[in-house]
N, C-alpha and C positions, 0 to 999 in steps of 0.2 A: 039126216045129214044130206045136204044137197051140194052139188058142184055147179057153179054158174060162172059166167064171164064176169070179170071184175069191172068195176066202174071207178070213175074219179073219186067218188065218195069212199071207196075202199082203200085209197092210197095210204092214209095214216096207219091203218091196221096192218097193211102189208109191210110198210116200212118198219113198224115195231117188230114184226116177225122176222124180217131180214136181219135186224139187230140180234134177235134171239138165236137165229141160225148162225150168225157170225160168232157169237159167244160159244155155242156148242162146238163149232168147228175150230175154235181157238184162233179166229181171224178177225176179232173185233177191231183191231188197229187198222185193218184195211178198209173198213166201211167209211165211205166218203159221200154217202148219198145226200142229194139235195132234193127235197120234195118237189119243187117246181120243175126241175129237170126230169125227174122220174115221171111226173104226171105228163109232161110234154112228150117224152119219148114213148111212153106206153099208151096213153089215151088220146093224144092229139096227133102225133106223127105216126103212131101205130108201128113203131120199129120193132116192137115185141108185143106179146099178148100175155094176159094174166087171167088165171082162173082162181076162184076162192071157194073154200069149203065153208058152208054156213050151217051152224047147229040149229036144232029145232027152235031154240030160243033166240035165234037171229045173230048169234056171235060168230064172227069170222075166226075160224080155228085152224086154217091152213091156206096155203097158196101154192100155185105153180106158175112160174114165168117161163115162157118159151118163145122161140122165133123160128122162122123158116130157114132151113139149110138147103143145100143143093148138092147132089152127087153127080159128078160128071160121068162116073162109070155107069151109074144107073140111068142117067139122063132124065132125072126127075127130082122134084123137091122132097124134102123131109121136114121133120121137126127136131130142133135141138132144145132139150129141156135144160134150162139154166138152173132153176131151183125148184125143188119140191120140198115143202116144209109143212109139218103138222105140229101144233102145240103139244107139248109133252103129255099133258093129262088126257089128250084125245087120241094118242097113238094106240095102235092095236085094235082099232075099231073099223078097219077097212077103208079108211079115208085115202091113204096112199094108193091103194088099189083102185079106188074110184077116180082119182086123178089120172093114173096111168090108163085106165079103161077109156076115159074121156079123150085123152090124147090119141090113143089107138083108134078110136072111132073117127076123130078128125083125120088122121092119116088114111084110114080106110075110105072115108067119104071123098077125100081129095085125090086118092090114088097115089099117095106119097110112098116113097120107097124105104124110108128109115125113120125110126124114133131113137134118138141118141141122147146120152147125157154122160156126165162124169161123176165119180164118187171118190171121196178121199179113201186112200188105201187102208186106213185104220178103222173106218166106219163099218164094223162087222154087221151090226143090225141091218143097215141099209144094203150092204152087199148081199146078205142072205135073202132079203126081201126081193131084190132085183133078180138074183139068180133063180129064186122060186118062180118067177114069172117067165123064165126061159131066156132072159137077157144074157148075152155073152160078153165076157171081158174082152177088150181089144188089146192084143199084144203087138209089139213091134212098132208102136207109134209113140213119139215123144210130144208132149204138149209144149207149145211156145206161146209167149205173150209179150207184148210191148205195152208198157204203161204210158200214161199221158206224157211223161217226161221224154221217153224214147220217141213217141209219135211226133211230138213237137220238134225234137232234134232232127229226125229224118225228114220231116216235111219242109224243113228250111235248107236242105242240102241243094 
């Protein structure tokens, strides 16, 4: 199993797995992905980055999408991991660890201060995995989000 930087040719496989992840998280109604916009944002504009896990047979079996964050308190950049997903039949083989290790190496090489992500509060297998790595839950913070509808409304004020 190898981890490598994703290419445009991997977009369809990644999008399939995004839909699998949404199904697992019971959020399939929220998926509104457009392949051309996805390709543009990840591979052309480089607004985020993607890694893929590739089996010995060449099958893409997992992905990680991440982007740079910044901590004003640390005065340095970090990585925010948006998604980490491994196909069900390939779980338990250390692929998730390889993704986290690769991201940690990027952080180390760049002198970044943090590697952060979110996890649904009911996803016990993932919570146990992350805590086994030494990751700490963040308390005292509330997550906020504006959808396209709210963004459009505010931008016209």
